[in-house]
PyMOL Python script that loads the backbone (N, CA, C, O; Angstrom):
from pymol import cmd

cmd.read_pdbstr("""\
ATOM      1  N   ASN A   1      -5.436  15.615  10.022  1.00  0.00           N
ATOM      2  CA  ASN A   1      -5.793  15.154   8.752  1.00  0.00           C
ATOM      3  C   ASN A   1      -7.315  15.826   8.375  1.00  0.00           C
ATOM      4  O   ASN A   1      -8.288  15.608   9.098  1.00  0.00           O
ATOM      5  N   TYR A   2      -7.386  16.576   7.287  1.00  0.00           N
ATOM      6  CA  TYR A   2      -8.737  17.248   6.950  1.00  0.00           C
ATOM      7  C   TYR A   2      -9.149  16.359   6.207  1.00  0.00           C
ATOM      8  O   TYR A   2     -10.361  16.576   6.202  1.00  0.00           O
ATOM      9  N   GLY A   3      -8.947  15.383   5.484  1.00  0.00           N
ATOM     10  CA  GLY A   3      -9.664  14.568   4.663  1.00  0.00           C
ATOM     11  C   GLY A   3      -8.964  13.789   3.853  1.00  0.00           C
ATOM     12  O   GLY A   3      -7.740  13.919   3.851  1.00  0.00           O
ATOM     13  N   LEU A   4      -9.650  12.730   2.919  1.00  0.00           N
ATOM     14  CA  LEU A   4      -8.921  11.462   2.435  1.00  0.00           C
ATOM     15  C   LEU A   4      -9.686  11.592   1.099  1.00  0.00           C
ATOM     16  O   LEU A   4     -10.910  11.722   1.066  1.00  0.00           O
ATOM     17  N   ASP A   5      -9.037  11.557   0.189  1.00  0.00           N
ATOM     18  CA  ASP A   5      -9.776  11.686  -1.408  1.00  0.00           C
ATOM     19  C   ASP A   5      -8.945  10.367  -2.507  1.00  0.00           C
ATOM     20  O   ASP A   5      -7.854   9.803  -2.599  1.00  0.00           O
ATOM     21  N   GLU A   6      -9.685  10.372  -2.880  1.00  0.00           N
ATOM     22  CA  GLU A   6      -9.342   9.227  -4.350  1.00  0.00           C
ATOM     23  C   GLU A   6      -8.432   8.275  -3.681  1.00  0.00           C
ATOM     24  O   GLU A   6      -7.302   8.205  -4.166  1.00  0.00           O
ATOM     25  N   LEU A   7      -8.708   7.509  -2.638  1.00  0.00           N
ATOM     26  CA  LEU A   7      -7.971   6.346  -2.315  1.00  0.00           C
ATOM     27  C   LEU A   7      -8.401   5.337  -3.512  1.00  0.00           C
ATOM     28  O   LEU A   7      -9.493   5.252  -4.073  1.00  0.00           O
ATOM     29  N   ARG A   8      -7.053   4.502  -3.759  1.00  0.00           N
ATOM     30  CA  ARG A   8      -7.202   3.626  -4.779  1.00  0.00           C
ATOM     31  C   ARG A   8      -6.333   2.472  -4.317  1.00  0.00           C
ATOM     32  O   ARG A   8      -5.173   2.822  -4.097  1.00  0.00           O
ATOM     33  N   PHE A   9      -6.653   0.882  -4.064  1.00  0.00           N
ATOM     34  CA  PHE A   9      -5.764   0.021  -4.007  1.00  0.00           C
ATOM     35  C   PHE A   9      -5.599  -0.697  -5.387  1.00  0.00           C
ATOM     36  O   PHE A   9      -6.483  -1.253  -6.039  1.00  0.00           O
ATOM     37  N   ILE A  10      -4.367  -0.572  -5.666  1.00  0.00           N
ATOM     38  CA  ILE A  10      -3.938  -1.042  -6.972  1.00  0.00           C
ATOM     39  C   ILE A  10      -3.370  -2.704  -6.849  1.00  0.00           C
ATOM     40  O   ILE A  10      -3.360  -3.461  -7.820  1.00  0.00           O
ATOM     41  N   GLN A  11      -2.905  -3.098  -5.458  1.00  0.00           N
ATOM     42  CA  GLN A  11      -2.484  -4.673  -5.312  1.00  0.00           C
ATOM     43  C   GLN A  11      -3.014  -4.716  -3.960  1.00  0.00           C
ATOM     44  O   GLN A  11      -3.376  -3.833  -3.182  1.00  0.00           O
ATOM     45  N   PRO A  12      -2.951  -6.274  -3.875  1.00  0.00           N
ATOM     46  CA  PRO A  12      -3.379  -6.449  -2.468  1.00  0.00           C
ATOM     47  C   PRO A  12      -2.395  -6.667  -1.602  1.00  0.00           C
ATOM     48  O   PRO A  12      -1.380  -7.282  -1.928  1.00  0.00           O
ATOM     49  N   VAL A  13      -2.587  -6.201  -0.448  1.00  0.00           N
ATOM     50  CA  VAL A  13      -1.519  -6.377   0.919  1.00  0.00           C
ATOM     51  C   VAL A  13      -1.562  -7.717   1.865  1.00  0.00           C
ATOM     52  O   VAL A  13      -2.577  -8.059   2.472  1.00  0.00           O
ATOM     53  N   TYR A  14      -0.520  -8.309   1.899  1.00  0.00           N
ATOM     54  CA  TYR A  14      -0.649  -9.366   2.496  1.00  0.00           C
ATOM     55  C   TYR A  14       0.109  -9.689   3.903  1.00  0.00           C
ATOM     56  O   TYR A  14       1.255  -9.270   4.060  1.00  0.00           O
ATOM     57  N   VAL A  15      -0.640 -10.547   5.073  1.00  0.00           N
ATOM     58  CA  VAL A  15      -0.139 -10.631   6.107  1.00  0.00           C
ATOM     59  C   VAL A  15       1.441 -10.499   6.082  1.00  0.00           C
ATOM     60  O   VAL A  15       1.860 -11.262   5.211  1.00  0.00           O
ATOM     61  N   ASN A  16       2.320  -9.925   6.612  1.00  0.00           N
ATOM     62  CA  ASN A  16       3.836  -9.953   6.728  1.00  0.00           C
ATOM     63  C   ASN A  16       4.343  -9.116   5.779  1.00  0.00           C
ATOM     64  O   ASN A  16       5.574  -9.150   5.795  1.00  0.00           O
ATOM     65  N   ASP A  17       3.902  -8.395   4.975  1.00  0.00           N
ATOM     66  CA  ASP A  17       4.046  -7.424   3.795  1.00  0.00           C
ATOM     67  C   ASP A  17       4.713  -6.332   4.665  1.00  0.00           C
ATOM     68  O   ASP A  17       4.535  -6.295   5.882  1.00  0.00           O
ATOM     69  N   THR A  18       5.450  -5.485   4.032  1.00  0.00           N
ATOM     70  CA  THR A  18       6.082  -4.486   4.708  1.00  0.00           C
ATOM     71  C   THR A  18       5.588  -3.313   3.788  1.00  0.00           C
ATOM     72  O   THR A  18       5.732  -3.324   2.566  1.00  0.00           O
ATOM     73  N   ILE A  19       5.049  -2.401   4.426  1.00  0.00           N
ATOM     74  CA  ILE A  19       4.775  -1.029   3.781  1.00  0.00           C
ATOM     75  C   ILE A  19       5.178   0.260   3.911  1.00  0.00           C
ATOM     76  O   ILE A  19       5.132   0.653   5.076  1.00  0.00           O
ATOM     77  N   TYR A  20       5.471   0.874   3.295  1.00  0.00           N
ATOM     78  CA  TYR A  20       5.838   2.574   3.417  1.00  0.00           C
ATOM     79  C   TYR A  20       5.178   3.431   2.708  1.00  0.00           C
ATOM     80  O   TYR A  20       4.804   3.022   1.609  1.00  0.00           O
ATOM     81  N   VAL A  21       4.885   4.636   3.033  1.00  0.00           N
ATOM     82  CA  VAL A  21       4.499   5.515   2.250  1.00  0.00           C
ATOM     83  C   VAL A  21       5.242   7.062   2.120  1.00  0.00           C
ATOM     84  O   VAL A  21       5.793   7.755   2.975  1.00  0.00           O
ATOM     85  N   LYS A  22       5.017   7.264   0.750  1.00  0.00           N
ATOM     86  CA  LYS A  22       5.696   8.522   0.526  1.00  0.00           C
ATOM     87  C   LYS A  22       4.993   9.647   0.126  1.00  0.00           C
ATOM     88  O   LYS A  22       4.296   9.586  -0.887  1.00  0.00           O
ATOM     89  N   LEU A  23       5.082  10.755   0.835  1.00  0.00           N
ATOM     90  CA  LEU A  23       4.204  12.006   0.707  1.00  0.00           C
ATOM     91  C   LEU A  23       4.948  13.232  -0.206  1.00  0.00           C
ATOM     92  O   LEU A  23       6.129  13.580  -0.195  1.00  0.00           O
ATOM     93  N   THR A  24       3.953  13.688  -0.901  1.00  0.00           N
ATOM     94  CA  THR A  24       4.732  14.687  -2.155  1.00  0.00           C
ATOM     95  C   THR A  24       3.388  15.795  -1.837  1.00  0.00           C
ATOM     96  O   THR A  24       2.185  15.594  -2.010  1.00  0.00           O
ATOM     97  N   ALA A  25       4.137  17.097  -1.277  1.00  0.00           N
ATOM     98  CA  ALA A  25       3.060  17.997  -1.466  1.00  0.00           C
ATOM     99  C   ALA A  25       3.011  18.590  -2.748  1.00  0.00           C
ATOM    100  O   ALA A  25       3.954  18.944  -3.455  1.00  0.00           O
ATOM    101  N   LYS A  26       1.436  18.672  -3.023  1.00  0.00           N
ATOM    102  CA  LYS A  26       0.803  18.736  -4.405  1.00  0.00           C
ATOM    103  C   LYS A  26       0.431  20.268  -4.485  1.00  0.00           C
ATOM    104  O   LYS A  26       0.783  20.931  -5.461  1.00  0.00           O
ATOM    105  N   SER A  27      -0.297  20.829  -3.430  1.00  0.00           N
ATOM    106  CA  SER A  27      -0.622  22.033  -3.586  1.00  0.00           C
ATOM    107  C   SER A  27      -0.938  22.699  -2.248  1.00  0.00           C
ATOM    108  O   SER A  27      -1.228  21.964  -1.304  1.00  0.00           O
ATOM    109  N   LYS A  28      -0.906  24.122  -2.064  1.00  0.00           N
ATOM    110  CA  LYS A  28      -1.675  24.802  -1.110  1.00  0.00           C
ATOM    111  C   LYS A  28      -2.407  25.456  -1.013  1.00  0.00           C
ATOM    112  O   LYS A  28      -2.355  26.295  -1.913  1.00  0.00           O
ATOM    113  N   GLN A  29      -3.585  25.674  -0.013  1.00  0.00           N
ATOM    114  CA  GLN A  29      -4.591  26.802  -0.358  1.00  0.00           C
ATOM    115  C   GLN A  29      -4.756  27.462   0.841  1.00  0.00           C
ATOM    116  O   GLN A  29      -4.729  26.869   1.919  1.00  0.00           O
ATOM    117  N   ASP A  30      -4.965  28.931   0.699  1.00  0.00           N
ATOM    118  CA  ASP A  30      -5.370  29.693   1.873  1.00  0.00           C
ATOM    119  C   ASP A  30      -6.794  29.048   2.306  1.00  0.00           C
ATOM    120  O   ASP A  30      -7.562  28.480   1.528  1.00  0.00           O
ATOM    121  N   LYS A  31      -7.029  29.270   3.889  1.00  0.00           N
ATOM    122  CA  LYS A  31      -8.130  28.901   4.411  1.00  0.00           C
ATOM    123  C   LYS A  31      -8.862  30.406   4.703  1.00  0.00           C
ATOM    124  O   LYS A  31      -7.991  31.235   4.967  1.00  0.00           O
ATOM    125  N   GLN A  32     -10.046  30.898   4.722  1.00  0.00           N
ATOM    126  CA  GLN A  32     -10.491  32.032   5.205  1.00  0.00           C
ATOM    127  C   GLN A  32     -10.883  31.807   6.839  1.00  0.00           C
ATOM    128  O   GLN A  32     -11.919  31.267   7.227  1.00  0.00           O
ATOM    129  N   ALA A  33     -10.057  32.223   7.504  1.00  0.00           N
ATOM    130  CA  ALA A  33     -10.030  32.419   9.215  1.00  0.00           C
ATOM    131  C   ALA A  33     -11.543  33.317   9.327  1.00  0.00           C
ATOM    132  O   ALA A  33     -11.852  34.283   8.629  1.00  0.00           O
ATOM    133  N   LYS A  34     -12.320  32.710  10.367  1.00  0.00           N
ATOM    134  CA  LYS A  34     -13.249  33.572  10.815  1.00  0.00           C
ATOM    135  C   LYS A  34     -12.376  34.236  11.969  1.00  0.00           C
ATOM    136  O   LYS A  34     -11.213  33.988  12.288  1.00  0.00           O
ATOM    137  N   GLU A  35     -13.436  35.311  12.592  1.00  0.00           N
ATOM    138  CA  GLU A  35     -12.770  36.221  13.650  1.00  0.00           C
ATOM    139  C   GLU A  35     -11.717  35.596  14.446  1.00  0.00           C
ATOM    140  O   GLU A  35     -10.531  35.881  14.607  1.00  0.00           O
ATOM    141  N   ASP A  36     -12.667  34.419  15.024  1.00  0.00           N
ATOM    142  CA  ASP A  36     -11.967  33.907  16.240  1.00  0.00           C
ATOM    143  C   ASP A  36     -11.113  32.409  15.879  1.00  0.00           C
ATOM    144  O   ASP A  36     -11.010  31.434  16.624  1.00  0.00           O
ATOM    145  N   GLU A  37     -10.744  32.523  14.967  1.00  0.00           N
ATOM    146  CA  GLU A  37      -9.892  31.260  14.176  1.00  0.00           C
ATOM    147  C   GLU A  37      -8.310  31.449  14.076  1.00  0.00           C
ATOM    148  O   GLU A  37      -8.001  32.638  13.996  1.00  0.00           O
ATOM    149  N   ILE A  38      -7.471  30.755  14.065  1.00  0.00           N
ATOM    150  CA  ILE A  38      -6.115  30.904  14.164  1.00  0.00           C
ATOM    151  C   ILE A  38      -6.316  30.855  12.463  1.00  0.00           C
ATOM    152  O   ILE A  38      -7.252  30.368  11.828  1.00  0.00           O
ATOM    153  N   PRO A  39      -5.157  31.501  11.996  1.00  0.00           N
ATOM    154  CA  PRO A  39      -4.751  31.829  10.349  1.00  0.00           C
ATOM    155  C   PRO A  39      -4.516  30.467   9.978  1.00  0.00           C
ATOM    156  O   PRO A  39      -3.582  29.983  10.618  1.00  0.00           O
ATOM    157  N   SER A  40      -4.992  29.774   9.250  1.00  0.00           N
ATOM    158  CA  SER A  40      -4.588  28.459   8.451  1.00  0.00           C
ATOM    159  C   SER A  40      -4.788  28.186   6.882  1.00  0.00           C
ATOM    160  O   SER A  40      -5.446  28.980   6.210  1.00  0.00           O
ATOM    161  N   GLY A  41      -4.180  26.993   6.289  1.00  0.00           N
ATOM    162  CA  GLY A  41      -4.152  26.873   5.086  1.00  0.00           C
ATOM    163  C   GLY A  41      -4.455  25.377   5.033  1.00  0.00           C
ATOM    164  O   GLY A  41      -4.289  24.658   6.018  1.00  0.00           O
ATOM    165  N   ILE A  42      -4.999  24.831   3.606  1.00  0.00           N
ATOM    166  CA  ILE A  42      -4.921  23.339   3.502  1.00  0.00           C
ATOM    167  C   ILE A  42      -3.915  22.871   2.399  1.00  0.00           C
ATOM    168  O   ILE A  42      -3.830  23.375   1.279  1.00  0.00           O
ATOM    169  N   VAL A  43      -3.216  21.906   2.845  1.00  0.00           N
ATOM    170  CA  VAL A  43      -1.992  21.545   1.791  1.00  0.00           C
ATOM    171  C   VAL A  43      -2.764  20.028   1.480  1.00  0.00           C
ATOM    172  O   VAL A  43      -3.388  19.255   2.207  1.00  0.00           O
ATOM    173  N   LYS A  44      -2.352  20.010  -0.136  1.00  0.00           N
ATOM    174  CA  LYS A  44      -2.992  18.699  -0.533  1.00  0.00           C
ATOM    175  C   LYS A  44      -1.648  17.727  -0.841  1.00  0.00           C
ATOM    176  O   LYS A  44      -0.641  18.237  -1.332  1.00  0.00           O
ATOM    177  N   TRP A  45      -1.688  16.751  -0.620  1.00  0.00           N
ATOM    178  CA  TRP A  45      -0.605  15.680  -0.598  1.00  0.00           C
ATOM    179  C   TRP A  45      -0.670  14.585  -1.384  1.00  0.00           C
ATOM    180  O   TRP A  45      -1.711  13.937  -1.275  1.00  0.00           O
ATOM    181  N   ASP A  46       0.251  14.138  -2.250  1.00  0.00           N
ATOM    182  CA  ASP A  46       0.098  12.855  -3.166  1.00  0.00           C
ATOM    183  C   ASP A  46       0.458  11.876  -2.074  1.00  0.00           C
ATOM    184  O   ASP A  46       1.442  12.088  -1.366  1.00  0.00           O
ATOM    185  N   VAL A  47      -0.313  10.800  -1.913  1.00  0.00           N
ATOM    186  CA  VAL A  47       0.226   9.493  -1.413  1.00  0.00           C
ATOM    187  C   VAL A  47       0.601   8.749  -2.020  1.00  0.00           C
ATOM    188  O   VAL A  47       0.009   8.770  -3.099  1.00  0.00           O
ATOM    189  N   GLU A  48       1.553   7.768  -1.953  1.00  0.00           N
ATOM    190  CA  GLU A  48       2.218   6.426  -2.525  1.00  0.00           C
ATOM    191  C   GLU A  48       2.160   5.598  -1.580  1.00  0.00           C
ATOM    192  O   GLU A  48       2.620   5.994  -0.509  1.00  0.00           O
ATOM    193  N   VAL A  49       1.650   4.341  -1.630  1.00  0.00           N
ATOM    194  CA  VAL A  49       1.910   3.356  -0.723  1.00  0.00           C
ATOM    195  C   VAL A  49       2.390   2.485  -1.519  1.00  0.00           C
ATOM    196  O   VAL A  49       1.850   2.107  -2.558  1.00  0.00           O
ATOM    197  N   LEU A  50       3.934   1.938  -0.868  1.00  0.00           N
ATOM    198  CA  LEU A  50       5.053   0.606  -1.577  1.00  0.00           C
ATOM    199  C   LEU A  50       4.717  -0.399  -0.588  1.00  0.00           C
ATOM    200  O   LEU A  50       4.204  -0.216   0.516  1.00  0.00           O
ATOM    201  N   ASN A  51       5.102  -1.564  -1.172  1.00  0.00           N
ATOM    202  CA  ASN A  51       5.247  -2.547  -0.211  1.00  0.00           C
ATOM    203  C   ASN A  51       6.887  -2.823  -0.287  1.00  0.00           C
ATOM    204  O   ASN A  51       7.639  -1.984  -0.783  1.00  0.00           O
ATOM    205  N   GLN A  52       7.429  -4.261   0.332  1.00  0.00           N
ATOM    206  CA  GLN A  52       8.878  -4.211   0.326  1.00  0.00           C
ATOM    207  C   GLN A  52       9.321  -4.471  -0.784  1.00  0.00           C
ATOM    208  O   GLN A  52      10.549  -4.386  -0.824  1.00  0.00           O
ATOM    209  N   ASN A  53       8.796  -4.785  -1.810  1.00  0.00           N
ATOM    210  CA  ASN A  53       9.612  -5.101  -3.310  1.00  0.00           C
ATOM    211  C   ASN A  53       9.333  -3.469  -4.210  1.00  0.00           C
ATOM    212  O   ASN A  53       9.468  -3.386  -5.431  1.00  0.00           O
ATOM    213  N   ASP A  54       8.966  -2.374  -3.387  1.00  0.00           N
ATOM    214  CA  ASP A  54       8.699  -1.381  -3.941  1.00  0.00           C
ATOM    215  C   ASP A  54       7.864  -1.169  -5.098  1.00  0.00           C
ATOM    216  O   ASP A  54       8.100  -0.330  -5.967  1.00  0.00           O
ATOM    217  N   GLU A  55       6.665  -2.125  -5.077  1.00  0.00           N
ATOM    218  CA  GLU A  55       5.752  -2.088  -5.970  1.00  0.00           C
ATOM    219  C   GLU A  55       4.700  -1.286  -5.287  1.00  0.00           C
ATOM    220  O   GLU A  55       4.459  -1.515  -4.101  1.00  0.00           O
ATOM    221  N   GLN A  56       4.116  -0.454  -5.877  1.00  0.00           N
ATOM    222  CA  GLN A  56       2.689   0.402  -5.569  1.00  0.00           C
ATOM    223  C   GLN A  56       1.649  -0.314  -5.219  1.00  0.00           C
ATOM    224  O   GLN A  56       1.098  -0.888  -6.159  1.00  0.00           O
ATOM    225  N   VAL A  57       1.192  -0.474  -4.165  1.00  0.00           N
ATOM    226  CA  VAL A  57      -0.039  -1.029  -3.878  1.00  0.00           C
ATOM    227  C   VAL A  57      -1.193  -0.139  -3.634  1.00  0.00           C
ATOM    228  O   VAL A  57      -2.373  -0.447  -3.802  1.00  0.00           O
ATOM    229  N   ALA A  58      -0.626   1.271  -3.121  1.00  0.00           N
ATOM    230  CA  ALA A  58      -2.251   2.119  -2.949  1.00  0.00           C
ATOM    231  C   ALA A  58      -1.820   3.524  -3.632  1.00  0.00           C
ATOM    232  O   ALA A  58      -0.769   3.758  -4.230  1.00  0.00           O
ATOM    233  N   GLN A  59      -2.691   4.223  -3.435  1.00  0.00           N
ATOM    234  CA  GLN A  59      -2.432   5.418  -3.788  1.00  0.00           C
ATOM    235  C   GLN A  59      -3.530   6.503  -3.259  1.00  0.00           C
ATOM    236  O   GLN A  59      -4.559   5.913  -2.931  1.00  0.00           O
ATOM    237  N   ALA A  60      -3.618   7.973  -3.072  1.00  0.00           N
ATOM    238  CA  ALA A  60      -4.465   8.586  -2.638  1.00  0.00           C
ATOM    239  C   ALA A  60      -4.059   9.949  -2.460  1.00  0.00           C
ATOM    240  O   ALA A  60      -2.934  10.317  -2.799  1.00  0.00           O
ATOM    241  N   THR A  61      -4.892  10.711  -1.958  1.00  0.00           N
ATOM    242  CA  THR A  61      -4.713  12.027  -2.025  1.00  0.00           C
ATOM    243  C   THR A  61      -5.171  12.570  -0.639  1.00  0.00           C
ATOM    244  O   THR A  61      -6.369  12.531  -0.361  1.00  0.00           O
ATOM    245  N   ILE A  62      -4.266  13.072   0.238  1.00  0.00           N
ATOM    246  CA  ILE A  62      -4.808  13.752   1.585  1.00  0.00           C
ATOM    247  C   ILE A  62      -4.742  15.188   1.788  1.00  0.00           C
ATOM    248  O   ILE A  62      -3.944  15.862   1.138  1.00  0.00           O
ATOM    249  N   LEU A  63      -5.432  15.641   2.541  1.00  0.00           N
ATOM    250  CA  LEU A  63      -5.661  17.154   2.795  1.00  0.00           C
ATOM    251  C   LEU A  63      -5.242  17.418   4.301  1.00  0.00           C
ATOM    252  O   LEU A  63      -5.701  16.677   5.170  1.00  0.00           O
ATOM    253  N   THR A  64      -4.502  18.313   4.589  1.00  0.00           N
ATOM    254  CA  THR A  64      -3.934  18.497   5.749  1.00  0.00           C
ATOM    255  C   THR A  64      -4.428  20.243   6.228  1.00  0.00           C
ATOM    256  O   THR A  64      -4.547  21.142   5.395  1.00  0.00           O
ATOM    257  N   LEU A  65      -4.625  20.394   7.499  1.00  0.00           N
ATOM    258  CA  LEU A  65      -5.246  21.697   7.679  1.00  0.00           C
ATOM    259  C   LEU A  65      -3.767  22.124   8.448  1.00  0.00           C
ATOM    260  O   LEU A  65      -3.210  21.345   9.220  1.00  0.00           O
ATOM    261  N   VAL A  66      -3.264  23.375   8.143  1.00  0.00           N
ATOM    262  CA  VAL A  66      -1.962  23.461   8.736  1.00  0.00           C
ATOM    263  C   VAL A  66      -2.043  25.126   9.323  1.00  0.00           C
ATOM    264  O   VAL A  66      -2.560  26.042   8.684  1.00  0.00           O
ATOM    265  N   ALA A  67      -1.439  25.256  10.607  1.00  0.00           N
ATOM    266  CA  ALA A  67      -1.253  26.775  10.940  1.00  0.00           C
ATOM    267  C   ALA A  67      -0.516  27.555  10.078  1.00  0.00           C
ATOM    268  O   ALA A  67       0.404  27.006   9.472  1.00  0.00           O
ATOM    269  N   LYS A  68      -0.801  29.092   9.844  1.00  0.00           N
ATOM    270  CA  LYS A  68       0.061  29.872   9.030  1.00  0.00           C
ATOM    271  C   LYS A  68       0.690  30.450  10.169  1.00  0.00           C
ATOM    272  O   LYS A  68       0.083  30.551  11.235  1.00  0.00           O
ATOM    273  N   LYS A  69       2.223  30.956   9.974  1.00  0.00           N
ATOM    274  CA  LYS A  69       3.158  31.752  10.958  1.00  0.00           C
ATOM    275  C   LYS A  69       2.624  33.042  10.716  1.00  0.00           C
ATOM    276  O   LYS A  69       3.082  34.021  11.306  1.00  0.00           O
TER     277      LYS A  69
END
""", "prot")
cmd.dss("prot")
cmd.show_as("cartoon", "prot")
cmd.util.cbc("prot")
cmd.orient("prot")
């Protein structure tokens, strides 16, 4: 995980709720590698958190650092 942005709780989550997360790749960006670093990039993800009733309870954007092939 490279960072968490724009986290918003839309509804409360209660004890015994079941939640799950949907991730959607939003964008990717090359990261300039220094001489001794592995080439990598940053992927920005939309995160949607839903409860057992399929109601959205939170949303966020996360950034992940991934190695390039």
